[in-house]
mmCIF file as Biopython writes it, N, C-alpha, C and O atoms, coordinates in Angstrom:
data_model
#
loop_
_atom_site.group_PDB
_atom_site.id
_atom_site.type_symbol
_atom_site.label_atom_id
_atom_site.label_alt_id
_atom_site.label_comp_id
_atom_site.label_asym_id
_atom_site.label_entity_id
_atom_site.label_seq_id
_atom_site.pdbx_PDB_ins_code
_atom_site.Cartn_x
_atom_site.Cartn_y
_atom_site.Cartn_z
_atom_site.occupancy
_atom_site.B_iso_or_equiv
_atom_site.auth_seq_id
_atom_site.auth_asym_id
_atom_site.pdbx_PDB_model_num
ATOM 1   N N  . MET A ? 1  ? -7.264  -10.658 -11.810 1.0 0.0 1  A 1 
ATOM 2   C CA . MET A ? 1  ? -6.856  -9.868  -12.950 1.0 0.0 1  A 1 
ATOM 3   C C  . MET A ? 1  ? -7.582  -8.525  -12.897 1.0 0.0 1  A 1 
ATOM 4   O O  . MET A ? 1  ? -8.777  -8.465  -12.607 1.0 0.0 1  A 1 
ATOM 5   N N  . ILE A ? 2  ? -6.865  -7.479  -13.174 1.0 0.0 2  A 1 
ATOM 6   C CA . ILE A ? 2  ? -7.432  -6.130  -13.139 1.0 0.0 2  A 1 
ATOM 7   C C  . ILE A ? 2  ? -7.974  -5.774  -14.511 1.0 0.0 2  A 1 
ATOM 8   O O  . ILE A ? 2  ? -7.281  -5.892  -15.522 1.0 0.0 2  A 1 
ATOM 9   N N  . ILE A ? 3  ? -9.214  -5.341  -14.526 1.0 0.0 3  A 1 
ATOM 10  C CA . ILE A ? 3  ? -9.846  -4.936  -15.775 1.0 0.0 3  A 1 
ATOM 11  C C  . ILE A ? 3  ? -10.213 -3.471  -15.682 1.0 0.0 3  A 1 
ATOM 12  O O  . ILE A ? 3  ? -10.887 -3.043  -14.744 1.0 0.0 3  A 1 
ATOM 13  N N  . VAL A ? 4  ? -9.760  -2.696  -16.675 1.0 0.0 4  A 1 
ATOM 14  C CA . VAL A ? 4  ? -10.072 -1.268  -16.739 1.0 0.0 4  A 1 
ATOM 15  C C  . VAL A ? 4  ? -10.792 -1.027  -18.062 1.0 0.0 4  A 1 
ATOM 16  O O  . VAL A ? 4  ? -10.157 -0.934  -19.112 1.0 0.0 4  A 1 
ATOM 17  N N  . PRO A ? 5  ? -12.110 -0.928  -18.008 1.0 0.0 5  A 1 
ATOM 18  C CA . PRO A ? 5  ? -12.840 -0.698  -19.259 1.0 0.0 5  A 1 
ATOM 19  C C  . PRO A ? 5  ? -12.579 0.712   -19.796 1.0 0.0 5  A 1 
ATOM 20  O O  . PRO A ? 5  ? -12.606 1.691   -19.050 1.0 0.0 5  A 1 
ATOM 21  N N  . LEU A ? 6  ? -12.331 0.793   -21.083 1.0 0.0 6  A 1 
ATOM 22  C CA . LEU A ? 6  ? -12.102 2.084   -21.720 1.0 0.0 6  A 1 
ATOM 23  C C  . LEU A ? 6  ? -13.438 2.691   -22.124 1.0 0.0 6  A 1 
ATOM 24  O O  . LEU A ? 6  ? -14.298 2.014   -22.686 1.0 0.0 6  A 1 
ATOM 25  N N  . LYS A ? 7  ? -13.598 3.960   -21.832 1.0 0.0 7  A 1 
ATOM 26  C CA . LYS A ? 7  ? -14.805 4.665   -22.239 1.0 0.0 7  A 1 
ATOM 27  C C  . LYS A ? 7  ? -14.600 5.233   -23.633 1.0 0.0 7  A 1 
ATOM 28  O O  . LYS A ? 7  ? -13.468 5.400   -24.086 1.0 0.0 7  A 1 
ATOM 29  N N  . GLU A ? 8  ? -15.668 5.518   -24.289 1.0 0.0 8  A 1 
ATOM 30  C CA . GLU A ? 8  ? -15.600 6.037   -25.662 1.0 0.0 8  A 1 
ATOM 31  C C  . GLU A ? 8  ? -14.825 7.353   -25.691 1.0 0.0 8  A 1 
ATOM 32  O O  . GLU A ? 8  ? -15.188 8.312   -25.011 1.0 0.0 8  A 1 
ATOM 33  N N  . GLY A ? 9  ? -13.768 7.388   -26.475 1.0 0.0 9  A 1 
ATOM 34  C CA . GLY A ? 9  ? -12.975 8.612   -26.638 1.0 0.0 9  A 1 
ATOM 35  C C  . GLY A ? 9  ? -12.116 8.954   -25.425 1.0 0.0 9  A 1 
ATOM 36  O O  . GLY A ? 9  ? -11.665 10.093  -25.295 1.0 0.0 9  A 1 
ATOM 37  N N  . GLU A ? 10 ? -11.879 7.987   -24.530 1.0 0.0 10 A 1 
ATOM 38  C CA . GLU A ? 10 ? -11.085 8.258   -23.334 1.0 0.0 10 A 1 
ATOM 39  C C  . GLU A ? 10 ? -9.600  8.264   -23.676 1.0 0.0 10 A 1 
ATOM 40  O O  . GLU A ? 10 ? -9.129  7.478   -24.498 1.0 0.0 10 A 1 
ATOM 41  N N  . ASN A ? 11 ? -8.889  9.155   -23.037 1.0 0.0 11 A 1 
ATOM 42  C CA . ASN A ? 11 ? -7.458  9.279   -23.220 1.0 0.0 11 A 1 
ATOM 43  C C  . ASN A ? 11 ? -6.768  8.041   -22.622 1.0 0.0 11 A 1 
ATOM 44  O O  . ASN A ? 11 ? -7.134  7.592   -21.536 1.0 0.0 11 A 1 
ATOM 45  N N  . ILE A ? 12 ? -5.776  7.496   -23.329 1.0 0.0 12 A 1 
ATOM 46  C CA . ILE A ? 12 ? -5.089  6.290   -22.863 1.0 0.0 12 A 1 
ATOM 47  C C  . ILE A ? 12 ? -4.302  6.563   -21.580 1.0 0.0 12 A 1 
ATOM 48  O O  . ILE A ? 12 ? -4.166  5.675   -20.738 1.0 0.0 12 A 1 
ATOM 49  N N  . GLU A ? 13 ? -3.791  7.770   -21.425 1.0 0.0 13 A 1 
ATOM 50  C CA . GLU A ? 13 ? -3.044  8.109   -20.212 1.0 0.0 13 A 1 
ATOM 51  C C  . GLU A ? 13 ? -3.945  8.065   -18.988 1.0 0.0 13 A 1 
ATOM 52  O O  . GLU A ? 13 ? -3.535  7.621   -17.916 1.0 0.0 13 A 1 
ATOM 53  N N  . ARG A ? 14 ? -5.180  8.531   -19.161 1.0 0.0 14 A 1 
ATOM 54  C CA . ARG A ? 14 ? -6.127  8.524   -18.050 1.0 0.0 14 A 1 
ATOM 55  C C  . ARG A ? 14 ? -6.480  7.086   -17.658 1.0 0.0 14 A 1 
ATOM 56  O O  . ARG A ? 14 ? -6.577  6.766   -16.474 1.0 0.0 14 A 1 
ATOM 57  N N  . ALA A ? 15 ? -6.670  6.229   -18.656 1.0 0.0 15 A 1 
ATOM 58  C CA . ALA A ? 15 ? -6.978  4.820   -18.386 1.0 0.0 15 A 1 
ATOM 59  C C  . ALA A ? 15 ? -5.785  4.138   -17.714 1.0 0.0 15 A 1 
ATOM 60  O O  . ALA A ? 15 ? -5.964  3.318   -16.813 1.0 0.0 15 A 1 
ATOM 61  N N  . LEU A ? 16 ? -4.589  4.469   -18.144 1.0 0.0 16 A 1 
ATOM 62  C CA . LEU A ? 16 ? -3.388  3.901   -17.540 1.0 0.0 16 A 1 
ATOM 63  C C  . LEU A ? 16 ? -3.263  4.339   -16.083 1.0 0.0 16 A 1 
ATOM 64  O O  . LEU A ? 16 ? -2.857  3.555   -15.225 1.0 0.0 16 A 1 
ATOM 65  N N  . LYS A ? 17 ? -3.609  5.577   -15.814 1.0 0.0 17 A 1 
ATOM 66  C CA . LYS A ? 17 ? -3.566  6.092   -14.450 1.0 0.0 17 A 1 
ATOM 67  C C  . LYS A ? 17 ? -4.568  5.333   -13.567 1.0 0.0 17 A 1 
ATOM 68  O O  . LYS A ? 17 ? -4.263  5.007   -12.419 1.0 0.0 17 A 1 
ATOM 69  N N  . ARG A ? 18 ? -5.764  5.055   -14.106 1.0 0.0 18 A 1 
ATOM 70  C CA . ARG A ? 18 ? -6.764  4.281   -13.367 1.0 0.0 18 A 1 
ATOM 71  C C  . ARG A ? 18 ? -6.260  2.878   -13.084 1.0 0.0 18 A 1 
ATOM 72  O O  . ARG A ? 18 ? -6.455  2.342   -11.993 1.0 0.0 18 A 1 
ATOM 73  N N  . PHE A ? 19 ? -5.602  2.283   -14.094 1.0 0.0 19 A 1 
ATOM 74  C CA . PHE A ? 19 ? -5.046  0.945   -13.922 1.0 0.0 19 A 1 
ATOM 75  C C  . PHE A ? 19 ? -3.990  0.933   -12.814 1.0 0.0 19 A 1 
ATOM 76  O O  . PHE A ? 19 ? -3.988  0.046   -11.961 1.0 0.0 19 A 1 
ATOM 77  N N  . LYS A ? 20 ? -3.103  1.916   -12.834 1.0 0.0 20 A 1 
ATOM 78  C CA . LYS A ? 20 ? -2.042  1.982   -11.825 1.0 0.0 20 A 1 
ATOM 79  C C  . LYS A ? 20 ? -2.631  2.136   -10.429 1.0 0.0 20 A 1 
ATOM 80  O O  . LYS A ? 20 ? -2.148  1.519   -9.479  1.0 0.0 20 A 1 
ATOM 81  N N  . ARG A ? 21 ? -3.671  2.954   -10.300 1.0 0.0 21 A 1 
ATOM 82  C CA . ARG A ? 21 ? -4.324  3.161   -9.014  1.0 0.0 21 A 1 
ATOM 83  C C  . ARG A ? 21 ? -4.946  1.855   -8.507  1.0 0.0 21 A 1 
ATOM 84  O O  . ARG A ? 21 ? -4.796  1.502   -7.338  1.0 0.0 21 A 1 
ATOM 85  N N  . LYS A ? 22 ? -5.643  1.144   -9.396  1.0 0.0 22 A 1 
ATOM 86  C CA . LYS A ? 22 ? -6.252  -0.132  -9.020  1.0 0.0 22 A 1 
ATOM 87  C C  . LYS A ? 22 ? -5.183  -1.140  -8.616  1.0 0.0 22 A 1 
ATOM 88  O O  . LYS A ? 22 ? -5.342  -1.870  -7.637  1.0 0.0 22 A 1 
ATOM 89  N N  . PHE A ? 23 ? -4.098  -1.174  -9.374  1.0 0.0 23 A 1 
ATOM 90  C CA . PHE A ? 23 ? -3.007  -2.105  -9.091  1.0 0.0 23 A 1 
ATOM 91  C C  . PHE A ? 23 ? -2.379  -1.798  -7.741  1.0 0.0 23 A 1 
ATOM 92  O O  . PHE A ? 23 ? -2.059  -2.714  -6.983  1.0 0.0 23 A 1 
ATOM 93  N N  . GLU A ? 24 ? -2.201  -0.529  -7.438  1.0 0.0 24 A 1 
ATOM 94  C CA . GLU A ? 24 ? -1.614  -0.123  -6.160  1.0 0.0 24 A 1 
ATOM 95  C C  . GLU A ? 24 ? -2.506  -0.552  -4.998  1.0 0.0 24 A 1 
ATOM 96  O O  . GLU A ? 24 ? -2.009  -0.961  -3.949  1.0 0.0 24 A 1 
ATOM 97  N N  . ARG A ? 25 ? -3.812  -0.458  -5.184  1.0 0.0 25 A 1 
ATOM 98  C CA . ARG A ? 25 ? -4.753  -0.826  -4.118  1.0 0.0 25 A 1 
ATOM 99  C C  . ARG A ? 25 ? -4.756  -2.317  -3.824  1.0 0.0 25 A 1 
ATOM 100 O O  . ARG A ? 25 ? -5.092  -2.726  -2.712  1.0 0.0 25 A 1 
ATOM 101 N N  . THR A ? 26 ? -4.388  -3.136  -4.801  1.0 0.0 26 A 1 
ATOM 102 C CA . THR A ? 26 ? -4.368  -4.578  -4.566  1.0 0.0 26 A 1 
ATOM 103 C C  . THR A ? 26 ? -3.256  -4.975  -3.610  1.0 0.0 26 A 1 
ATOM 104 O O  . THR A ? 26 ? -3.369  -5.996  -2.932  1.0 0.0 26 A 1 
ATOM 105 N N  . GLY A ? 27 ? -2.181  -4.192  -3.538  1.0 0.0 27 A 1 
ATOM 106 C CA . GLY A ? 27 ? -1.083  -4.486  -2.622  1.0 0.0 27 A 1 
ATOM 107 C C  . GLY A ? 27 ? -0.154  -5.574  -3.125  1.0 0.0 27 A 1 
ATOM 108 O O  . GLY A ? 27 ? 0.589   -6.159  -2.338  1.0 0.0 27 A 1 
ATOM 109 N N  . THR A ? 28 ? -0.181  -5.852  -4.401  1.0 0.0 28 A 1 
ATOM 110 C CA . THR A ? 28 ? 0.629   -6.934  -4.964  1.0 0.0 28 A 1 
ATOM 111 C C  . THR A ? 28 ? 2.117   -6.653  -4.823  1.0 0.0 28 A 1 
ATOM 112 O O  . THR A ? 28 ? 2.871   -7.518  -4.377  1.0 0.0 28 A 1 
ATOM 113 N N  . LEU A ? 29 ? 2.541   -5.469  -5.194  1.0 0.0 29 A 1 
ATOM 114 C CA . LEU A ? 29 ? 3.969   -5.142  -5.102  1.0 0.0 29 A 1 
ATOM 115 C C  . LEU A ? 29 ? 4.449   -5.141  -3.660  1.0 0.0 29 A 1 
ATOM 116 O O  . LEU A ? 29 ? 5.544   -5.619  -3.365  1.0 0.0 29 A 1 
ATOM 117 N N  . ARG A ? 30 ? 3.633   -4.605  -2.762  1.0 0.0 30 A 1 
ATOM 118 C CA . ARG A ? 30 ? 4.002   -4.562  -1.352  1.0 0.0 30 A 1 
ATOM 119 C C  . ARG A ? 30 ? 4.213   -5.985  -0.825  1.0 0.0 30 A 1 
ATOM 120 O O  . ARG A ? 30 ? 5.157   -6.250  -0.082  1.0 0.0 30 A 1 
ATOM 121 N N  . GLU A ? 31 ? 3.326   -6.882  -1.219  1.0 0.0 31 A 1 
ATOM 122 C CA . GLU A ? 31 ? 3.437   -8.262  -0.777  1.0 0.0 31 A 1 
ATOM 123 C C  . GLU A ? 31 ? 4.675   -8.922  -1.363  1.0 0.0 31 A 1 
ATOM 124 O O  . GLU A ? 31 ? 5.377   -9.646  -0.656  1.0 0.0 31 A 1 
ATOM 125 N N  . LEU A ? 32 ? 4.956   -8.689  -2.635  1.0 0.0 32 A 1 
ATOM 126 C CA . LEU A ? 32 ? 6.151   -9.268  -3.252  1.0 0.0 32 A 1 
ATOM 127 C C  . LEU A ? 32 ? 7.418   -8.795  -2.554  1.0 0.0 32 A 1 
ATOM 128 O O  . LEU A ? 32 ? 8.323   -9.591  -2.303  1.0 0.0 32 A 1 
ATOM 129 N N  . ARG A ? 33 ? 7.488   -7.527  -2.246  1.0 0.0 33 A 1 
ATOM 130 C CA . ARG A ? 33 ? 8.681   -6.999  -1.574  1.0 0.0 33 A 1 
ATOM 131 C C  . ARG A ? 33 ? 8.826   -7.588  -0.182  1.0 0.0 33 A 1 
ATOM 132 O O  . ARG A ? 33 ? 9.938   -7.874  0.263   1.0 0.0 33 A 1 
ATOM 133 N N  . SER A ? 34 ? 7.706   -7.770  0.507   1.0 0.0 34 A 1 
ATOM 134 C CA . SER A ? 34 ? 7.792   -8.328  1.861   1.0 0.0 34 A 1 
ATOM 135 C C  . SER A ? 34 ? 8.209   -9.795  1.831   1.0 0.0 34 A 1 
ATOM 136 O O  . SER A ? 34 ? 8.809   -10.281 2.789   1.0 0.0 34 A 1 
ATOM 137 N N  . ARG A ? 35 ? 7.902   -10.502 0.754   1.0 0.0 35 A 1 
ATOM 138 C CA . ARG A ? 35 ? 8.252   -11.919 0.656   1.0 0.0 35 A 1 
ATOM 139 C C  . ARG A ? 35 ? 9.675   -12.146 0.170   1.0 0.0 35 A 1 
ATOM 140 O O  . ARG A ? 35 ? 10.135  -13.288 0.159   1.0 0.0 35 A 1 
ATOM 141 N N  . GLN A ? 36 ? 10.384  -11.105 -0.229  1.0 0.0 36 A 1 
ATOM 142 C CA . GLN A ? 36 ? 11.748  -11.286 -0.724  1.0 0.0 36 A 1 
ATOM 143 C C  . GLN A ? 36 ? 12.687  -11.772 0.375   1.0 0.0 36 A 1 
ATOM 144 O O  . GLN A ? 36 ? 13.619  -12.531 0.110   1.0 0.0 36 A 1 
ATOM 145 N N  . ALA A ? 37 ? 12.440  -11.336 1.603   1.0 0.0 37 A 1 
ATOM 146 C CA . ALA A ? 37 ? 13.288  -11.754 2.706   1.0 0.0 37 A 1 
ATOM 147 C C  . ALA A ? 37 ? 12.400  -12.104 3.890   1.0 0.0 37 A 1 
ATOM 148 O O  . ALA A ? 37 ? 11.408  -11.424 4.154   1.0 0.0 37 A 1 
ATOM 149 N N  . PHE A ? 38 ? 12.763  -13.173 4.606   1.0 0.0 38 A 1 
ATOM 150 C CA . PHE A ? 38 ? 11.987  -13.592 5.764   1.0 0.0 38 A 1 
ATOM 151 C C  . PHE A ? 38 ? 12.260  -12.664 6.931   1.0 0.0 38 A 1 
ATOM 152 O O  . PHE A ? 38 ? 13.408  -12.325 7.217   1.0 0.0 38 A 1 
ATOM 153 N N  . VAL A ? 39 ? 11.196  -12.259 7.597   1.0 0.0 39 A 1 
ATOM 154 C CA . VAL A ? 39 ? 11.322  -11.429 8.791   1.0 0.0 39 A 1 
ATOM 155 C C  . VAL A ? 39 ? 10.699  -12.198 9.944   1.0 0.0 39 A 1 
ATOM 156 O O  . VAL A ? 39 ? 9.558   -12.650 9.859   1.0 0.0 39 A 1 
ATOM 157 N N  . LYS A ? 40 ? 11.461  -12.343 11.024  1.0 0.0 40 A 1 
ATOM 158 C CA . LYS A ? 40 ? 10.973  -13.115 12.159  1.0 0.0 40 A 1 
ATOM 159 C C  . LYS A ? 40 ? 9.724   -12.455 12.748  1.0 0.0 40 A 1 
ATOM 160 O O  . LYS A ? 40 ? 9.610   -11.229 12.730  1.0 0.0 40 A 1 
ATOM 161 N N  . PRO A ? 41 ? 8.800   -13.243 13.263  1.0 0.0 41 A 1 
ATOM 162 C CA . PRO A ? 41 ? 7.583   -12.690 13.853  1.0 0.0 41 A 1 
ATOM 163 C C  . PRO A ? 41 ? 7.867   -11.716 14.997  1.0 0.0 41 A 1 
ATOM 164 O O  . PRO A ? 41 ? 7.130   -10.747 15.180  1.0 0.0 41 A 1 
ATOM 165 N N  . SER A ? 42 ? 8.922   -11.964 15.762  1.0 0.0 42 A 1 
ATOM 166 C CA . SER A ? 42 ? 9.244   -11.058 16.866  1.0 0.0 42 A 1 
ATOM 167 C C  . SER A ? 42 ? 9.653   -9.684  16.339  1.0 0.0 42 A 1 
ATOM 168 O O  . SER A ? 42 ? 9.347   -8.663  16.955  1.0 0.0 42 A 1 
ATOM 169 N N  . VAL A ? 43 ? 10.342  -9.660  15.203  1.0 0.0 43 A 1 
ATOM 170 C CA . VAL A ? 43 ? 10.743  -8.390  14.600  1.0 0.0 43 A 1 
ATOM 171 C C  . VAL A ? 43 ? 9.523   -7.658  14.057  1.0 0.0 43 A 1 
ATOM 172 O O  . VAL A ? 43 ? 9.420   -6.437  14.177  1.0 0.0 43 A 1 
ATOM 173 N N  . VAL A ? 44 ? 8.595   -8.409  13.459  1.0 0.0 44 A 1 
ATOM 174 C CA . VAL A ? 44 ? 7.369   -7.800  12.942  1.0 0.0 44 A 1 
ATOM 175 C C  . VAL A ? 44 ? 6.584   -7.175  14.086  1.0 0.0 44 A 1 
ATOM 176 O O  . VAL A ? 44 ? 6.105   -6.047  13.975  1.0 0.0 44 A 1 
ATOM 177 N N  . ASN A ? 45 ? 6.453   -7.920  15.199  1.0 0.0 45 A 1 
ATOM 178 C CA . ASN A ? 45 ? 5.723   -7.391  16.354  1.0 0.0 45 A 1 
ATOM 179 C C  . ASN A ? 45 ? 6.389   -6.150  16.923  1.0 0.0 45 A 1 
ATOM 180 O O  . ASN A ? 45 ? 5.708   -5.204  17.318  1.0 0.0 45 A 1 
ATOM 181 N N  . ARG A ? 46 ? 7.720   -6.150  16.967  1.0 0.0 46 A 1 
ATOM 182 C CA . ARG A ? 46 ? 8.448   -5.011  17.494  1.0 0.0 46 A 1 
ATOM 183 C C  . ARG A ? 46 ? 8.206   -3.775  16.628  1.0 0.0 46 A 1 
ATOM 184 O O  . ARG A ? 46 ? 8.007   -2.676  17.147  1.0 0.0 46 A 1 
ATOM 185 N N  . LYS A ? 47 ? 8.224   -3.961  15.304  1.0 0.0 47 A 1 
ATOM 186 C CA . LYS A ? 47 ? 7.969   -2.849  14.380  1.0 0.0 47 A 1 
ATOM 187 C C  . LYS A ? 47 ? 6.554   -2.306  14.576  1.0 0.0 47 A 1 
ATOM 188 O O  . LYS A ? 47 ? 6.347   -1.092  14.565  1.0 0.0 47 A 1 
ATOM 189 N N  . LYS A ? 48 ? 5.575   -3.206  14.756  1.0 0.0 48 A 1 
ATOM 190 C CA . LYS A ? 48 ? 4.193   -2.779  14.974  1.0 0.0 48 A 1 
ATOM 191 C C  . LYS A ? 48 ? 4.089   -1.940  16.242  1.0 0.0 48 A 1 
ATOM 192 O O  . LYS A ? 48 ? 3.413   -0.912  16.262  1.0 0.0 48 A 1 
ATOM 193 N N  . MET A ? 49 ? 4.766   -2.387  17.302  1.0 0.0 49 A 1 
ATOM 194 C CA . MET A ? 49 ? 4.726   -1.670  18.571  1.0 0.0 49 A 1 
ATOM 195 C C  . MET A ? 49 ? 5.378   -0.296  18.440  1.0 0.0 49 A 1 
ATOM 196 O O  . MET A ? 49 ? 4.873   0.689   18.980  1.0 0.0 49 A 1 
ATOM 197 N N  . GLU A ? 50 ? 6.494   -0.232  17.727  1.0 0.0 50 A 1 
ATOM 198 C CA . GLU A ? 50 ? 7.159   1.057   17.520  1.0 0.0 50 A 1 
ATOM 199 C C  . GLU A ? 50 ? 6.262   2.010   16.749  1.0 0.0 50 A 1 
ATOM 200 O O  . GLU A ? 50 ? 6.172   3.193   17.077  1.0 0.0 50 A 1 
ATOM 201 N N  . LYS A ? 51 ? 5.597   1.490   15.720  1.0 0.0 51 A 1 
ATOM 202 C CA . LYS A ? 51 ? 4.694   2.325   14.934  1.0 0.0 51 A 1 
ATOM 203 C C  . LYS A ? 51 ? 3.526   2.809   15.782  1.0 0.0 51 A 1 
ATOM 204 O O  . LYS A ? 51 ? 3.120   3.967   15.683  1.0 0.0 51 A 1 
ATOM 205 N N  . ALA A ? 52 ? 2.988   1.922   16.615  1.0 0.0 52 A 1 
ATOM 206 C CA . ALA A ? 52 ? 1.875   2.292   17.485  1.0 0.0 52 A 1 
ATOM 207 C C  . ALA A ? 52 ? 2.298   3.375   18.472  1.0 0.0 52 A 1 
ATOM 208 O O  . ALA A ? 52 ? 1.544   4.315   18.724  1.0 0.0 52 A 1 
ATOM 209 N N  . ARG A ? 53 ? 3.502   3.247   19.030  1.0 0.0 53 A 1 
ATOM 210 C CA . ARG A ? 53 ? 4.005   4.279   19.942  1.0 0.0 53 A 1 
ATOM 211 C C  . ARG A ? 53 ? 4.153   5.619   19.232  1.0 0.0 53 A 1 
ATOM 212 O O  . ARG A ? 53 ? 3.798   6.667   19.772  1.0 0.0 53 A 1 
ATOM 213 N N  . TYR A ? 54 ? 4.683   5.567   18.015  1.0 0.0 54 A 1 
ATOM 214 C CA . TYR A ? 54 ? 4.894   6.787   17.229  1.0 0.0 54 A 1 
ATOM 215 C C  . TYR A ? 54 ? 3.559   7.469   16.934  1.0 0.0 54 A 1 
ATOM 216 O O  . TYR A ? 54 ? 3.432   8.681   17.103  1.0 0.0 54 A 1 
ATOM 217 N N  . VAL A ? 55 ? 2.565   6.698   16.495  1.0 0.0 55 A 1 
ATOM 218 C CA . VAL A ? 55 ? 1.258   7.257   16.175  1.0 0.0 55 A 1 
ATOM 219 C C  . VAL A ? 55 ? 0.604   7.838   17.423  1.0 0.0 55 A 1 
ATOM 220 O O  . VAL A ? 55 ? 0.000   8.909   17.380  1.0 0.0 55 A 1 
ATOM 221 N N  . GLN A ? 56 ? 0.733   7.120   18.530  1.0 0.0 56 A 1 
ATOM 222 C CA . GLN A ? 56 ? 0.163   7.601   19.789  1.0 0.0 56 A 1 
ATOM 223 C C  . GLN A ? 56 ? 0.826   8.912   20.214  1.0 0.0 56 A 1 
ATOM 224 O O  . GLN A ? 56 ? 0.162   9.814   20.724  1.0 0.0 56 A 1 
ATOM 225 N N  . GLN A ? 57 ? 2.123   9.008   20.001  1.0 0.0 57 A 1 
ATOM 226 C CA . GLN A ? 57 ? 2.855   10.227  20.340  1.0 0.0 57 A 1 
ATOM 227 C C  . GLN A ? 57 ? 2.386   11.394  19.468  1.0 0.0 57 A 1 
ATOM 228 O O  . GLN A ? 57 ? 2.225   12.509  19.964  1.0 0.0 57 A 1 
ATOM 229 N N  . LEU A ? 58 ? 2.168   11.147  18.179  1.0 0.0 58 A 1 
ATOM 230 C CA . LEU A ? 58 ? 1.679   12.192  17.275  1.0 0.0 58 A 1 
ATOM 231 C C  . LEU A ? 58 ? 0.298   12.674  17.703  1.0 0.0 58 A 1 
ATOM 232 O O  . LEU A ? 58 ? 0.026   13.875  17.711  1.0 0.0 58 A 1 
ATOM 233 N N  . ARG A ? 59 ? -0.571  11.731  18.059  1.0 0.0 59 A 1 
ATOM 234 C CA . ARG A ? 59 ? -1.925  12.101  18.467  1.0 0.0 59 A 1 
ATOM 235 C C  . ARG A ? 59 ? -1.910  12.876  19.776  1.0 0.0 59 A 1 
ATOM 236 O O  . ARG A ? 59 ? -2.734  13.768  19.979  1.0 0.0 59 A 1 
ATOM 237 N N  . ALA A ? 60 ? -0.974  12.542  20.671  1.0 0.0 60 A 1 
ATOM 238 C CA . ALA A ? 60 ? -0.866  13.255  21.940  1.0 0.0 60 A 1 
ATOM 239 C C  . ALA A ? 60 ? -0.397  14.693  21.707  1.0 0.0 60 A 1 
ATOM 240 O O  . ALA A ? 60 ? -0.799  15.605  22.429  1.0 0.0 60 A 1 
ATOM 241 N N  . GLN A ? 61 ? 0.451   14.891  20.701  1.0 0.0 61 A 1 
ATOM 242 C CA . GLN A ? 61 ? 0.942   16.236  20.404  1.0 0.0 61 A 1 
ATOM 243 C C  . GLN A ? 61 ? -0.160  17.101  19.800  1.0 0.0 61 A 1 
ATOM 244 O O  . GLN A ? 61 ? -0.167  18.317  19.990  1.0 0.0 61 A 1 
ATOM 245 N N  . GLU A ? 62 ? -1.107  16.475  19.063  1.0 0.0 62 A 1 
ATOM 246 C CA . GLU A ? 62 ? -2.206  17.222  18.477  1.0 0.0 62 A 1 
ATOM 247 C C  . GLU A ? 62 ? -3.112  17.813  19.550  1.0 0.0 62 A 1 
ATOM 248 O O  . GLU A ? 62 ? -3.600  18.934  19.409  1.0 0.0 62 A 1 
ATOM 249 N N  . ASP A ? 63 ? -3.334  17.060  20.616  1.0 0.0 63 A 1 
ATOM 250 C CA . ASP A ? 63 ? -4.240  17.508  21.678  1.0 0.0 63 A 1 
ATOM 251 C C  . ASP A ? 63 ? -3.659  18.576  22.525  1.0 0.0 63 A 1 
ATOM 252 O O  . ASP A ? 63 ? -4.311  19.047  23.457  1.0 0.0 63 A 1 
#
């Protein structure tokens, strides 16, 4: 459970923003979306490899 303590005289919008940031860091929504449909392990590995190639290509262009 996420707890966001309110400080004395703190704006509710600011506290809500802190809550949203903490919630985003937990990765709960990302996990729920990934569990909506089964993805075969071979497809997951292929996506990882494609991403690794892409990142490597970007880093090569920087140099």
